N, C-alpha and C positions, 0 to 999 in steps of 0.2 A: 580705356577711359582715363581721365586725369583727375586725381584727387588733390585738393588743396587743404592744407592744415594751418591753422593759426592758433598757437598756444598762448593763453594768458596765464596769470599766476594761479587761477582757480577755474579756468575754463579751457575748452578746446572747441573751436569753431571749424566747420568743414563744409566743403562743397564738392560734389562729384559731377564732372563735365563729360559730355560725349567727346570723342576723339577730335572732332572738328570744332569743339567749343560752342557749337550751335545750340546745345541743350544743357540745362542744369538738371541732371537726373535726380539728384537728391542734395539736401543741405540740412544742417542742423548744428546744435551746440550741446556739449556736455558741460553743465554748470556745477558749481560748488564742489569741484574736485578736492578731495582731502578734507572736506567739511562734512558736517552731519547732513544726511539726506540729499546726496547728489541727484541731479535730474538730467534727463535727456529730452530735448525738443528736436524732433526729426520730421522732415517732410520729403516725400517722394511723389511728385505729381500731385494728384488730388488727395493722396493719403498722408496722414500725419499722426504722430503719437507724442504724448507728453507723459513721462513716467519717472519714477524714482529708479535709480540704478546703483550698482556697486562700482564706485570709482574712487578708491582710496588714493590713487596717484595717477599721473598722466599715462602710464603704461596700461593701467586698468581702463582708463577713459578711451584709449585707442581701441582696446578690445570691444568696448561698448559701441564705438563708432562702426567697426567692421561688422559686428553682429547686426547692427541696425541696417547697414547697407545690404546684407545678405538675408535679412528677415523675409520669411515666406509671404507675409502680409503687407509690410510697409517697406520692403527692401527695393533695391534698384539693380542688383546684380545677383547672378546665381553662383558665381565662382570668384574667389579673391583674385584670380589671375586675370580677370577682366580689367583690373587696375594696372595700367601700363606705365604710369609715371606719377610721382608725388611731388607737389610743390609746397614749400614751407616759407613762412614769413619770419624774418629776423629783424629786430629793431635796429641793431647797430653793427655796421661792418667797418667802422673806423675809416681810415683812408686806404685800407688794404683792398677793399672791394668796390670797384667802380661800376660793376654790372652784376646781374644775377649769375650764379655759377652752379655747375653740377657738384653735388656733395661728394667729397672724398674724405678720407681720414685726415689728410693735410689741411683741407678746408675747415674741418671741424676744429683742428688745433688752432688755426688762425682766428676762427670765430671765438673760440674760448679765450684767446689772448685779448680780444676786444671787451671781455666781460667787465673790467674796471670802468669802462666808459658807459656801460648800461647795466649796473649790477642788479637792477630789479627785473630786467627783461631778458637779457641774453641767456642767463642760465636756464630759464624756462623754455626759451626757443630751442636751446641745445637738447634739453630733455625730450622735447617733442620730436626732433629730428632723429635722435638716437633710438627712441622707442619705435618710430615708424620704420627705420632701416632694419631694426631687429625683426619686426613683424613682416615687413615686405622687403626682404633682402635682395630679390632678383630683379627689381625694377629700378630705373634711374630716379634719383632724388635731386631736386633743384632747390636752392635757397635764394630768396629774393629779399633784398635789404632796403629798409626804409631810408637809410642814409645815402644809398648809392646814387640816386638821381641828382643829389646836391654836390657830388664830387666834381662837377664841371664849374663850380664857382671859382673865379679868379682869386689869386692870393690876396689882393687888396680887399676882397669881400670876406675871406674866411680866416685871415690871420688877425689875432688880437694885438693891440698896442701894449704888449707886455714884453719882458725880456725874451728875445727871439729863441733862446735856448729852451724855453718851455714848449714852444711849438716844435722845434727841431728834435728835441730829445724825448719829450713826453706827449707829443701829439695833442697839445692843448690848442684848440682852434674851434671855429664855428663848423658844426656838422650838419645841422638841420634834420628835420624829421618829417613824417607824413609824405616822404618822397614817392612811395608807390602810388599813393592817391594823386599827388600832383602830376606825376608822369601820365597816369591814365587820363586824368581830366584835361590836361593840356592837349593830348592827342585827340580826344573826343571833341574838344572845343574847336580845333582846327577842322575836323570833319564837319561839324555843325555849320561852320562859316564857309565851308567848301574852299578853303585856302590852304596852301602848304604851311605846315608848322614852322618851316624854315624862314618864312616871310613875316612871322607874327611876333609882336611884343605883347606879352600877357602878364597880368597880375592874377594869380590864383589865390582865392580866399577860401581856405579849408577851415570852415567854422563849425566846430563841434565842441565837445567837452574839452578837447585839446584844439589848439588853433595854430595854424601855419599860414603866413602870407608869403607867397613865393613869386619872385620875379623870373619869368621864363622868356628868354630871347632866342629866337631861332630854334626852338624846341629844346633848349638847354637851360637848366637852372643856373641863374647868375647871381642870385642873392636870396636869402630866406630869413624869416624872422626869429626862429628858434636857433639857439647857438650851440654851446657845448653841452649844457644840461637841457632838460626838457621843460623848464619853467620860464624861460625868457620870451620876449616878444610881446604879443597882445595878452592882456589879462584873460585867463581861461576860467573853466568851471571852478577849480580850487587852486589853480596855480597863479602866481602873482603877476607874471609878465615882467616887463622891464622896470627896474628901479635903481636908484643910486647905490652902488655897492658899498659906499661908505656907511650905509645904514647897518650893515652886518656888524661893523666894528662898534657902532653905537649901541645896538641891541645887546651885544655881548659884553662890552666893557662898562657901559653905563647902566643899562637895565638888567644886567645879570643873566640874560638868557644863554643857555648852552647852545653850542653849534647844532646839536641834534634838534633842539627846540626851534631854532631858526630855520633849519632845513625843512622841518615839518610845516612850519608856517609858509614857506615858499611853495611847497608842493601840495599841501593838504588843506590848509585853512585860509588861503588867500583867494585871489581872483573874485569872481562874482559872489561866491559864498562869503568871503571875508568882508567885502564892501557892503553887500546888501544885508547881510545878517539873516537872510531868508533861505537861500538855496543856491546850489551850483547849477540848477536846471534853468536854462534861459526862459523856458515857458512860464515858470513860476515867477521869475524876476519881472518879466514883462507884465504879467497879470497884476502884480503888486504895484508896479510903476504906474499902470493905468489908473489905479485907485488912489494914487497920490503918495505912495510910500517914497519919501525923499531919498532914502539910501538906495532903493532900487532904481530910481531915476538916475542917481549919480553913477551907479554901477553900469547902466546902459550907456550913459554919456561917455564914461571912461572907455568902455569896450569899443564903441563905434568911433570915437575920436582916435584911438590908437590905430584902428584899421585904416582910417582916412590918412593918417600920417604915413603909414607904410605904402599905401597906394601912391600918394604924391611923391614920396622919395624914390620909389622904384620907377615911376614914370620918368623922373628926372634922370636917374641912373641909366635907364635904357634909351634915353633920347626921344621919348614919346611912348604912346600906348595905343594898341590896336584893339585890345579886348580885356575886359574885367570879368572874371569868372567866379561864381559862387558855387560852393560844393559842401558836402558833409551835412550833418544833421540840421544845424542852424542855417547854414547857407542855402540848402536845398528847400527848406520848409518854412522859413520865417520871412514872409514878405515885409513885415515890420522892420526887421533888422536890415534887410537889403535896402529898404527905402531910407532908413536913417544913415546908413553908410554912404549912399550915393547923393544925399542931399548936399547941395553946395559944391558939387564937383563938375558943374556944367563947364567951368573954365578949362577943364581937361577934355571936354567933349563927351562927358558922361551924363546921360539923362535917361530916365526910366519911362516906359509906357506904364502908367499907374494901374490901369485895368489888367494888363497882362501880368504885371508883377503880383498884384493881389490874388490873381487866379492860379498862380503857379506854385505847385507843391510837388517836389520830388520827380520832376520830369525835365528833360532837356529842352530848353526854350530860350530863344532870344527875347529878352524883356526890355530891349532898348526902345526909346522913343524914336519916331521917324526922323527927328531933327538931330539925333546924336551922331557924332562922328566916331565915337568909340563904341564897339559892341559890348553890351552887358548881357552875360549869359548865365543861366542856371544849368549846371551839368552834374547829374548824380554821379557820385564816385562809385567805383566797384574795384576795390583792392584785390578781391579774390579773382576777378576776371584777369587783372593784370598779372597776378601770380600764375594763373593757369596759362596765359599767353606765353610768358617767359618759360614756363616749364615745358610747354609743347615745343617751343623754338629750340631750347637747349637739348631736350631729350631727342628730338628729331635729328639735330645736328650730330649727336652722339651715335645714333643708330646709323646715320649715313657714313660716318667715319668708320664705324665697325664694319659695315657692309663693304666699304671700299677696301679695308684691310683684308677682309676675307677673300674678295675678288683677286687682289694682288697676290695673295698667298697661293690661291688656286691656279693662277696663271704662271707661276714660277716653274721653270723647268727643273726636273729632279736633278740633284747633284750627281756628277759622275762618280 
């Protein structure tokens, strides 16, 4: 079986797949790691449990995970050796990793070297990988990078117009995020359209508390909205999105804000929350906008306007558009936001079937109007599935190489 692990700062999500990935045997999350009263939410088939657990750190949380998988009542395996490979999510692989890789000590050193690029995420990802390798030392481990899918962007899309030495010596460039989601969704969108991904020009709208708009041409990411840090692009739940960098100098030099305060503003108090003054949750912002809250209306207008701009610019950059794809929490579930984004885009060939759009929540559906020349799709993302697929592919390749080596060794004639 294949286990996928996704470590957050205070959480550990997991899923256990059958060898052929046809079945999710168990899934769950350990929450509030290192905080008072950590909890486990675990499901295996029709059985589930929610309880408080001892999880002072991620190592202890991993033990909770394994105990749950082997539990007599709610478990899915009898023996830890049933786990044949483990897949891990890592946020930032820099420009070092262009694909998922088998974990080695050298890979961990390289991943650690990327920590300055994602100081809030990579250290936690590394802890999860190291703890899992300690507990499951005899199985292959694979790491899947959120940034890897975007490494196919051409230089003119990922280099900033700053002194080139910053790019050459310090790796300052556009990296992009949510790549695991965008890769999965682009593949599933091609399947839904029954067309080869190589023939398609898509804009993927990953709309959640974090937002990525991704241009995918021929199955490859060619441009993406988030850049070096994780707050650029479209305004998000609490992150600002694009703004004039000159504001940083004004906020610091004229208004007296410290760089730490400005950084917090960009990451924690901007976006939907900052504009609406109500919430970072799109559902609450929409509810308030419907009742006439002017700041919530403005927040929605800004959000959907920014997405429209990216769709139009990416269609121009790719020389046309074949599919517009909505995914993630907002994209999959908010017919209201999808309709607002698509309004006025008929000149691009985008038009919705209003009834289908209104009825669609969290399922893969073509929501285009019959008259549309561009397909508009809803495709639920499944990053864990993508991690599991990569883990299976790389682990199987490693097994095959090992088997080939063993055969070659056995066929060698003994030395004279």
